[in-house]
N, C-alpha and C positions, 0 to 999 in steps of 0.2 A: 606673284608666286616667288618664293625663294629658290635658291639653287640647291636642290637636294639631288641625291642619286636618281630618284624617281619620284614623281608626284602626279596626283590626279585631283582635279578640282571641278566641281559642277557649279554652274551659274544659273540663276533664274532671274531673267531681266524683264522689265516692263518698259515699253517705249513711252515717249512723250516727255519733253523737257519741261513743260509747264505743269506736270502732274497728271495730265490726261493719259489714260491707258489706251494706247493705239494698237499694241500687239503684245503678246507674251511669247517667250521662247526659252528653251533650256539649252545651254551649251556646256560641253565638257572640254576641259583643257588637260592634256597629258604631256608630260615631259620626261625624257630619259637622258641623263648625262653620260657621256663617254669618258670624261676626264674628271679628276679630283673626286673619285668615288671613295667613300669611306665606309659604307655599309654593304653595298652589293658587290658580289664577286663577278668578274675579276677586278681586283683593286691594284693600283690606284687608277688604272685606265683600262679600257676595253681594247685589247690588241687588234681585233679585227676591224675596228673603227677608229684607229688612232689618228686618222686624218680628219675626223669629225669632232665637233665640240659637244653637240647635243641634237636630239631629235625632239621636235614638238609637234603636237597634233591638236586640232580643235575640231569638234564635231557637234552637230545639232540634231538631237533625236526628237525634239518637239519645237515648234508647231508644224502643222502640215506643210506650210509654205517653205520651211527650211529643212524638214526631215530628210536625212540622207546626205546633206551637204557636209563635207569634211575637207580639211586641209592638212598636209604634212609639210613641215618646215624642217629642213636639214641644214644645220649650221656647220660650216667648215671650221677647222681649227685655225686656218689661215684667215685672219680678220680682214685681209685686203680684198676678199671676194664677198659677193652677196650671197645670202642664204638661198638655197634651192627651195622653191615652193611648188608643191603639187596640190591640185584641187580636184 
């Protein structure tokens, strides 16, 4: 995914490296930037989160084995720190 002010992408994946379908699942990927914003207000950055670079989330609505699994990744503006990951 590119770096946009906000984006959402849905993935439909099929397992099996050799072409065998082992499982199917759907995943969503959402991202919200807090800096270098060009279309969403407030611009050019989100003052309440100026210490953050972006928020990313991935979630799995399908298949039953993964449904309800989600993660939130918060990236600090300070690149010397690791992103915070909630699951």
